[in-house]
C-alpha positions as MATLAB code, in Angstrom:
seq = 'XXXXXXXXXXXXXXXXXXXXXXXXXXXXXXXXXXXXXXXXXXXXXXXXXXXXXXXXXXXXXXXXXXXXXXXXXXXXXXXXXXXXXXXXXXXXXXXXXXXXXXXXXXXXXXXXXXXXXXXXXXXXXXXXXXXXXXXXXXXXXXXXXXXXXXXXXXXXXXXXXXXXXXXXXXXXXXXXXXXXXXXXXXXXXXXXXXXXXXXXXXXXXXXXXXXXXXXXXXXXXXXXXXXXXXXXXXXXXXXXXXXXXXXXXXXXXXXXXXXXXXXXXXXXXXXXXXXXXXXXXXXXXXXXXXXXXXXXXXXXXXXXXXXXXXXXXXXXXXXXXXXXXXXXXXXXXXXXXXXXXXXXXXXXXXXXXXXXXXXXXXXXXXXXXXXXXXXXXXXXXXXXXXXXXXXXXXXXXXXXXXXXXXXXXXXXXXXXXXXXXXXXXXXXXXXXXXXXXXXXXXXXXXXXXXXXXXXXXXXXXXXXXXXXXXXXXXXXXXXXXXXXXXXXXXXXXXXXXXXXXXXXXXXXXXXXXXXXXXXXXXXXXXXXXXXXXXXXXX';
ca = [
       2.213   22.972  -13.244;
      -0.378   20.461  -14.423;
       0.317   18.964  -17.818;
      -1.926   16.847  -20.030;
      -0.048   14.373  -22.231;
      -0.711   11.053  -23.859;
       0.046    8.001  -21.785;
       1.745    6.432  -24.775;
       5.509    6.902  -24.631;
       7.031    4.537  -27.145;
       6.769    5.262  -30.831;
       7.695    3.080  -33.752;
       6.109   -0.086  -32.387;
       4.058   -0.607  -35.520;
       7.233   -0.577  -37.602;
       8.519   -3.719  -35.924;
       7.662   -7.108  -37.334;
       6.353  -10.122  -35.423;
       3.512  -10.625  -33.011;
       2.660   -9.106  -29.689;
       2.853  -10.980  -26.395;
      -0.321  -11.466  -24.381;
       1.493  -11.249  -21.047;
       4.312   -9.191  -19.536;
       6.266  -10.095  -16.392;
       7.118   -7.012  -14.319;
       9.328   -7.215  -11.191;
       9.544   -4.571   -8.463;
      11.481   -4.195   -5.223;
       8.639   -3.938   -2.730;
       6.252   -6.504   -1.297;
       2.598   -6.594   -2.366;
       0.701   -6.691    0.906;
      -2.319   -4.462    0.300;
      -4.451   -2.923   -2.434;
      -4.726    0.224   -0.294;
      -1.508    2.136   -0.840;
      -2.661    4.921    1.475;
      -1.947    3.040    4.711;
       1.464    3.265    6.390;
       2.463   -0.204    5.178;
       0.772    0.216    1.796;
       2.491    3.486    0.921;
       5.892    1.903    1.604;
       5.066   -1.303   -0.281;
       5.279   -2.147   -3.976;
       1.574   -1.321   -4.315;
       2.029    2.092   -5.968;
       4.238    0.500   -8.635;
       1.671   -2.232   -9.224;
      -1.651   -0.374   -9.074;
      -1.045    3.022  -10.713;
      -3.143    1.907  -13.691;
      -5.619   -0.100  -11.629;
      -6.805    2.584   -9.206;
      -6.757    5.805  -11.210;
      -7.344    9.396  -10.095;
      -7.378   12.973  -11.322;
      -3.588   13.048  -11.765;
      -0.597   10.763  -12.003;
       3.173   11.195  -12.058;
       4.824   11.167  -15.485;
       8.273    9.946  -16.562;
      10.109   12.923  -15.085;
       7.966   12.927  -11.948;
       5.777   15.756  -13.260;
       2.095   15.965  -12.326;
      -0.097   15.060  -15.309;
      -3.867   15.434  -15.470;
      -5.637   12.134  -16.166;
      -8.579   13.394  -18.194;
      -9.845    9.843  -18.696;
     -10.698    9.914  -14.998;
     -11.831   13.510  -14.689;
     -10.907   17.165  -14.554;
      -9.991   19.746  -11.908;
     -10.562   23.483  -12.165;
      -9.504   26.283   -9.847;
     -12.501   28.299   -8.662;
     -10.730   30.458   -6.081;
      -7.173   31.103   -4.934;
      -7.665   32.764   -1.559;
      -8.929   30.593   -0.080;
      -8.158   27.793   -2.509;
     -11.326   26.236   -3.936;
     -11.216   23.436   -6.509;
     -14.005   21.900   -8.561;
     -13.598   18.225   -9.449;
     -15.633   16.453  -12.093;
     -15.400   12.710  -12.599;
     -15.856   11.381  -16.144;
     -19.546   10.546  -16.643;
     -18.505    7.159  -18.086;
     -16.308    6.228  -15.116;
     -17.363    2.935  -13.540;
     -15.615    0.357  -11.417;
     -14.947   -3.073  -12.849;
     -17.927   -4.350  -10.820;
     -20.213   -1.989  -12.712;
     -20.698    0.463   -9.832;
     -20.138    4.115  -10.767;
     -17.079    6.027   -9.623;
     -18.496    8.932   -7.621;
     -17.446   11.763   -5.360;
     -18.228    9.432   -2.422;
     -14.751    8.005   -3.017;
     -13.268   11.493   -2.652;
     -15.112   12.059    0.625;
     -13.752    8.764    1.967;
     -10.201    9.594    0.835;
     -10.411   12.952    2.633;
     -11.903   11.470    5.805;
      -9.275    8.730    5.972;
      -6.293   11.008    5.386;
      -7.305   14.301    7.013;
      -6.602   13.248   10.594;
     -10.113   14.292   11.641;
     -11.205   10.771   12.458;
      -9.149    8.473   14.707;
      -8.395    4.907   13.757;
      -7.344    5.350   10.127;
      -3.786    4.078    9.678;
      -3.143    6.619    6.918;
       0.432    7.159    5.779;
       0.124   10.897    5.255;
      -2.204   13.788    6.003;
      -0.328   16.154    3.689;
      -2.778   18.395    1.877;
      -5.874   16.571    3.100;
      -5.499   18.047    6.590;
      -5.908   21.510    5.044;
      -9.261   20.755    3.385;
     -12.255   22.263    5.198;
     -15.012   20.611    3.180;
     -15.626   18.238    0.304;
     -19.058   19.274   -0.965;
     -20.449   16.220   -2.695;
     -24.020   15.125   -3.322;
     -23.793   11.378   -2.539;
     -23.587    9.226   -5.635;
     -22.814   12.151   -7.953;
     -19.825   12.926  -10.179;
     -18.982   16.454   -9.017;
     -17.369   17.791   -5.855;
     -16.188   21.181   -4.635;
     -13.134   21.036   -2.373;
     -12.568   24.069   -0.159;
      -9.344   24.641    1.756;
      -8.829   26.507    5.008;
      -7.892   30.200    4.721;
      -4.211   30.694    3.867;
      -3.836   26.962    3.161;
      -3.565   27.058   -0.611;
      -1.526   23.868   -1.114;
       0.946   24.391   -3.939;
       1.041   20.693   -4.874;
      -2.737   20.203   -4.886;
      -2.310   17.895   -7.879;
      -1.044   15.312   -5.363;
      -4.546   15.014   -3.897;
      -7.154   12.532   -5.147;
      -4.565   11.186   -7.574;
      -3.645    7.700   -8.791;
      -3.952    5.006   -6.078;
      -5.428    7.461   -3.527;
      -9.118    6.835   -4.224;
     -10.504    3.610   -2.783;
     -14.024    2.312   -3.581;
     -16.296    3.624   -0.809;
     -19.115    1.287   -1.842;
     -17.030   -1.741   -0.837;
     -16.895   -0.518    2.765;
     -20.591    0.413    2.677;
     -21.495   -3.085    1.478;
     -19.209   -4.726    4.031;
     -20.663   -2.824    6.994;
     -24.177   -2.310    5.723;
     -24.072    1.405    6.545;
     -24.125    4.732    4.725;
     -20.412    5.622    4.904;
     -20.845    9.162    3.602;
     -23.595    9.906    6.109;
     -21.351    8.614    8.911;
     -18.610   10.995    7.768;
     -20.944   13.978    7.463;
     -22.539   13.452   10.877;
     -19.211   12.555   12.456;
     -20.731    9.384   13.882;
     -17.825    8.266   16.079;
     -18.958    4.659   16.508;
     -19.642    4.178   12.812;
     -16.374    5.859   11.805;
     -14.421    3.574   14.100;
     -15.829    0.619   12.140;
     -15.148    2.350    8.811;
     -11.533    2.987    9.802;
     -10.961   -0.610   10.843;
     -12.304   -1.876    7.523;
     -10.391    0.749    5.491;
      -7.179   -0.405    7.182;
      -7.618   -4.121    6.499;
     -10.289   -5.096    3.949;
      -7.898   -4.675    1.028;
      -5.079   -6.833    2.430;
      -3.734   -9.119   -0.306;
      -3.543  -12.918   -0.081;
      -4.186  -15.817   -2.477;
      -7.691  -16.386   -1.040;
      -9.045  -12.831   -1.436;
     -12.640  -12.154   -2.476;
     -12.155  -10.346   -5.792;
     -15.551   -8.657   -5.388;
     -13.942   -6.403   -2.774;
     -11.172   -5.294   -5.162;
     -12.878   -3.454   -8.025;
     -10.757   -1.404  -10.426;
     -11.168    2.105  -11.815;
      -8.405    1.765  -14.401;
      -7.466   -0.069  -17.596;
      -6.325   -3.103  -15.561;
      -8.092   -4.998  -12.819;
      -6.867   -7.492  -10.237;
      -7.369  -11.076  -11.387;
      -5.603  -13.039   -8.653;
      -2.821  -13.135   -6.084;
      -0.430  -16.064   -6.469;
       0.955  -18.209   -3.668;
       4.320  -16.458   -3.964;
       2.806  -13.001   -3.577;
       2.618  -11.852   -7.206;
      -0.482  -10.071   -8.495;
      -1.949  -10.846  -11.895;
      -3.567   -7.880  -13.624;
      -5.862   -8.320  -16.611;
      -7.575   -5.887  -18.966;
     -10.632   -4.291  -17.363;
     -13.604   -4.779  -19.704;
     -15.455   -1.925  -17.971;
     -12.663    0.584  -18.663;
     -14.012    3.530  -20.642;
     -10.699    4.795  -22.043;
      -8.210    3.383  -24.548;
      -7.824   -0.364  -23.900;
      -4.458   -1.579  -22.576;
      -1.946   -2.761  -25.154;
      -1.201   -6.036  -23.358;
      -4.014   -8.209  -21.917;
      -2.130   -9.445  -18.824;
       0.650   -8.095  -16.624;
       2.000  -10.121  -13.719;
       3.688   -8.000  -11.074;
       6.350   -9.886   -9.125;
       7.329   -8.604   -5.670;
      10.798   -8.488   -4.176;
      12.364  -11.925   -3.885;
      15.702  -13.648   -3.473;
      15.664  -14.940   -7.062;
      15.035  -11.634   -8.882;
      18.650  -11.457  -10.056;
      18.619  -15.079  -11.248;
      15.343  -14.546  -13.081;
      16.822  -11.519  -14.844;
      19.845  -13.549  -15.973;
      17.521  -16.278  -17.317;
      15.445  -13.759  -19.262;
      12.250  -14.593  -17.368;
      11.321  -10.973  -16.616;
      10.385   -8.421  -19.241;
      10.472   -5.263  -17.091;
      12.330   -4.774  -13.797;
      12.145   -1.620  -11.660;
      14.272   -1.895   -8.499;
      16.656    0.033   -6.280;
      20.160   -0.138   -7.712;
      22.161   -2.910   -6.074;
      19.165   -4.480   -4.332;
      19.381   -7.634   -6.474;
      23.183   -7.831   -6.449;
      25.320   -7.762   -9.577;
      23.082   -8.155  -12.614;
      24.020  -10.533  -15.405;
      21.907   -9.413  -18.328;
      21.071  -11.635  -21.285;
      22.332  -10.316  -24.620;
      18.927   -8.992  -25.603;
      18.358   -6.930  -22.439;
      19.274   -3.392  -21.455;
      19.625   -1.726  -18.057;
      19.721    1.925  -17.068;
      20.175    3.576  -13.686;
      18.928    7.026  -12.731;
      18.267    8.968   -9.509;
      14.903    8.713   -7.808;
      13.143   11.410   -5.819;
      13.548    9.282   -2.686;
      16.391    9.348   -0.180;
      18.010    6.263    1.322;
      18.107    6.954    5.027;
      18.357    5.599    8.532;
      15.037    6.078   10.337;
      15.320    5.787   14.123;
      12.702    4.006   16.236;
      10.530    6.086   18.575;
      11.442    3.859   21.533;
      14.233    1.533   22.623;
      17.932    2.352   22.846;
      17.733    5.188   20.291;
      14.772    7.005   21.854;
      17.006    9.767   23.210;
      18.851   12.200   20.871;
      22.321   11.514   22.419;
      22.126    7.850   21.387;
      20.971    8.768   17.872;
      23.748   11.341   17.683;
      26.327    8.735   18.683;
      25.203    6.306   15.984;
      25.128    9.110   13.417;
      28.637   10.210   14.384;
      30.145    6.790   13.785;
      28.188    6.118   10.591;
      30.506    6.709    7.604;
      28.058    8.428    5.302;
      30.884    9.294    2.927;
      31.773    5.621    2.476;
      28.148    4.515    2.087;
      27.492    7.167   -0.566;
      30.750    6.375   -2.349;
      29.900    2.664   -2.416;
      26.554    3.570   -3.985;
      28.368    5.755   -6.522;
      26.509    8.941   -5.580;
      26.995   12.082   -3.429;
      25.827   12.362    0.167;
      22.364   13.891    0.610;
      21.858   16.218    3.580;
      18.274   17.239    2.859;
      15.219   16.229    4.851;
      12.736   19.012    4.118;
      13.706   19.511    0.471;
      14.684   15.962   -0.348;
      12.705   15.168   -3.506;
      14.222   17.815   -5.756;
      17.880   18.413   -6.505;
      17.977   22.195   -6.610;
      19.624   25.256   -5.107;
      17.504   24.992   -1.965;
      19.630   22.038   -0.885;
      22.369   24.454    0.130;
      20.150   25.856    2.873;
      19.884   22.434    4.494;
      23.401   21.195    3.767;
      25.056   24.061    5.601;
      23.519   23.100    8.927;
      25.242   19.716    8.873;
      28.640   21.382    8.779;
      30.509   18.160    8.037;
      30.009   16.755   11.525;
      28.189   13.641   10.250;
      30.129   12.995    7.054;
      33.011   10.685    7.997;
      32.938    8.233   10.897;
      34.101    9.773   14.171;
      34.109    6.976   16.766;
      35.767    9.173   19.400;
      32.976   11.728   19.205;
      30.408    8.917   19.187;
      31.885    7.393   22.344;
      31.886   10.816   23.988;
      28.208   11.344   23.084;
      27.405    8.097   24.911;
      29.503    9.021   27.929;
      31.550    5.871   27.381;
      28.524    3.590   27.823;
      28.032    0.679   25.394;
      25.136    0.624   22.954;
      23.567   -2.241   20.994;
      21.549   -1.342   17.900;
      19.434   -3.504   15.572;
      19.364   -2.218   11.991;
      16.703   -3.719    9.757;
      15.821   -3.570    6.070;
      13.818   -5.676    3.668;
      15.988   -8.650    2.767;
      17.577  -10.025    0.723;
      19.336   -6.863   -0.382;
      23.102   -7.137   -0.979;
      23.650   -3.378   -0.999;
      21.868   -2.848    2.323;
      23.608   -5.858    3.862;
      26.974   -4.402    2.866;
      25.956   -1.003    4.265;
      25.086   -2.476    7.658;
      28.446   -4.251    7.651;
      30.251   -0.973    6.977;
      28.347    0.777    9.780;
      29.036   -2.088   12.196;
      32.771   -1.984   11.508;
      32.956    1.794   11.845;
      30.950    1.922   15.083;
      32.669   -0.899   16.961;
      35.510    1.372   18.225;
      32.837    3.652   19.711;
      31.454    0.828   21.833;
      28.393    0.505   19.585;
      27.446   -3.017   18.538;
      25.407   -3.076   15.327;
      23.273   -6.126   14.600;
      21.866   -6.900   11.144;
      18.180   -7.558   11.903;
      16.860   -7.731    8.329;
      14.010  -10.044    7.334;
      11.867  -10.434    4.212;
       8.998   -8.647    5.965;
      10.935   -5.808    7.617;
       9.310   -2.438    7.007;
       7.604    0.547    8.638;
       5.471   -1.515   11.015;
       8.562   -3.389   12.228;
      10.101   -0.100   13.297;
       6.876    1.256   14.734;
       6.521   -1.876   16.866;
      10.112   -1.452   18.137;
      11.189   -4.811   16.709;
      14.209   -2.987   15.293;
      15.987    0.211   16.316;
      16.791    1.557   12.855;
      15.028    1.069    9.533;
      17.343    1.398    6.538;
      14.963    2.391    3.750;
      13.781    5.020    1.312;
      11.354    7.863    1.936;
       8.516    6.824    4.251;
      10.216    3.534    5.010;
       9.837    2.183    1.474;
      12.104   -0.409   -0.083;
      11.684    1.632   -3.277;
      11.736    5.376   -3.834;
       8.803    6.066   -1.511;
       8.665    9.681   -2.681;
       5.580   11.546   -3.835;
       7.863   13.530   -6.109;
       7.215   16.743   -4.172;
       9.474   17.792   -1.301;
       6.652   19.742    0.332;
       4.612   16.537    0.591;
       7.533   14.255    1.522;
       8.471   16.630    4.363;
       5.358   15.485    6.233;
       7.261   12.302    7.135;
       8.650   14.543    9.909;
       5.328   16.165   10.903;
       3.796   15.137   14.208;
       0.725   12.944   13.819;
       1.641   11.752   10.332;
       1.476    7.977    9.963;
       4.733    7.741    8.007;
       6.542    9.822   10.636;
       8.014    6.506   11.719;
      10.376    7.958   14.292;
       7.453    9.574   16.128;
       9.223   12.929   15.864;
       7.487   15.900   17.466;
       8.703   19.479   17.198;
       6.100   22.245   17.024;
       8.385   24.656   15.199;
       9.342   22.034   12.611;
       5.626   21.293   12.166;
       5.071   24.980   11.481;
       7.906   25.075    8.961;
       6.557   22.033    7.105;
       3.065   23.535    7.047;
       4.465   26.813    5.711;
       6.503   25.104    2.988;
       3.358   23.388    1.688;
       1.760   26.734    0.811;
       4.873   28.715   -0.140;
       6.162   29.286   -3.656;
       8.362   32.324   -2.946;
      11.977   31.097   -3.335;
      13.348   33.452   -0.680;
      10.804   32.294    1.881;
      11.425   28.633    1.023;
      15.170   29.127    1.543;
      14.563   30.924    4.842;
      12.289   28.153    6.147;
      14.743   25.425    5.143;
      17.630   27.253    6.796;
      15.597   27.582    9.990;
      14.471   23.983   10.113;
      17.709   22.221    9.193;
      19.673   22.918   12.425;
      16.768   21.640   14.540;
      16.578   18.411   12.557;
      20.346   17.888   12.741;
      20.125   18.458   16.475;
      17.193   16.107   17.090;
      18.168   13.517   14.422;
      14.857   11.729   13.841;
      16.485   10.367   10.687;
      19.920   10.310    9.093;
      19.812   10.914    5.317;
      22.467    9.021    3.396;
      22.149    9.425   -0.375;
      19.604    9.635   -3.174;
      18.291    6.182   -3.974;
      19.184    5.169   -7.514;
      16.672    3.193   -9.587;
      17.607    0.501  -12.094;
      15.264   -0.263  -14.979;
      15.896   -3.516  -16.848;
      13.949   -4.293  -20.024;
      14.001   -6.775  -22.830;
      15.009   -5.168  -26.116;
      11.608   -6.280  -27.398;
       9.776   -4.090  -24.860;
       8.296   -0.779  -25.951;
       6.930    2.271  -24.098;
       8.597    1.501  -20.744;
       9.734    4.686  -19.034;
      11.208    5.051  -15.560;
       9.691    7.323  -12.944;
      11.515    8.796   -9.914;
       8.489    8.592   -7.606;
       6.922    5.748   -5.643;
       4.721    4.836   -8.609;
       7.789    3.869  -10.622;
       7.750    2.507  -14.150;
       4.201    1.211  -13.708;
       2.777    4.693  -14.285;
       1.958    3.824  -17.931;
       1.921    0.020  -17.961;
      -1.236    0.014  -20.096;
       0.897    1.294  -22.999;
       3.548   -1.416  -22.700;
       4.087   -3.743  -25.658;
       6.282   -6.838  -25.867;
       7.130   -7.960  -29.397;
       7.705  -11.654  -29.980;
];
């Protein structure tokens, strides 16, 4: 269901005395490597947490992960249900921070990049976009009609063309000196190859970026990237909606000193995976709360190397003490892959297929799966992360009797591309390889991490029947059919083991007691979903 609510969350701010700070320091648990959060690396980075109110769209995820219509950006109306046809209208006042209008050209580019129809785009996910037949848009205009293929009425269509998904098409057009929309419409292969290459890389972040290539469509715009990888966001003077409450927000990426900075009171808002910064020592005037995310902490196996074959993955899974890892995190084991974002009755359909065989460490069974042969495995994660380091240590100890040597291969830059390039054998991360939640908030969309051809299918898993199940789940709302599909798919995934789910990633929100309107969010956009409403009282 699509809900329209005010972005403001905190009430009672006006009742507090004192002044208001001009700047807020906000720390997250991902790196800030790209402005384009739709690439494989970008979707798993801290970009969604940082740019939810910089690159806006027709919807965003609210505090409970619900889909909320962003009427400042535009509106969506359902024209037809079978097939699904949607009319989008962008706010007539919508302009980028460089003064260029926000148009349906940006929607056409988003569809082209994420539909899988054009090679070369390193898109994280095709979910939903692959089912769109046409985006009817008069170039440079504010309206578009989006028509889906017959029988492909995506239930979670509010996930499409949403916050952080729409990139400025005019930047690519200016960079290449071509008509990008014409190239898409005529399917000009040579031109689209150039467009894809630029889409993948032009928005990479570094201290020496050309800000002209990073226009904003939200209440904040990018001001600079610091030498230590932080991004400074400032109020966008071209924003047509309510102005942000605080003029400047600096978003700090994952670092070794996050815990120390919290203890010194240098950060006003912190949104990180529980345990990722070690034991937190909060100043007296700070509060912390921990709640479950929609993402699942998991072991994602590399498409090549020593774990390319299912028997090797099975052996590692058999000696991995998932019960101990979940207990150390203070949460239950999660068995879901296809219905991972929501905690509901459908989980039973997936849990039953596991049958307890991968709960406690079974080194004898692991050794048998390997035929007595030794195995060396490199497990990586984004470091430093005390909880993940401890988890690798637990796995190493449990697997040694099985003849499996586990090496901690974590680095500060470890992520999806590290696994894809076979620099590690296992990525220990959240949904889609993220250090954070990584979840879209919808299981039907997250399930595409196991669909062949999807960029964030990091294990390179291919199973035609599982593909069919994932495609069916995306357009199914009948509970009985959902349960049937999950029950059919779960045994195949436990047999092939492209991933090993561990537990639901918990999120810790730390705030100064003088902060107002901060609200956690279980999805990959995190607490930053309403940063333009944040207020820090001095």
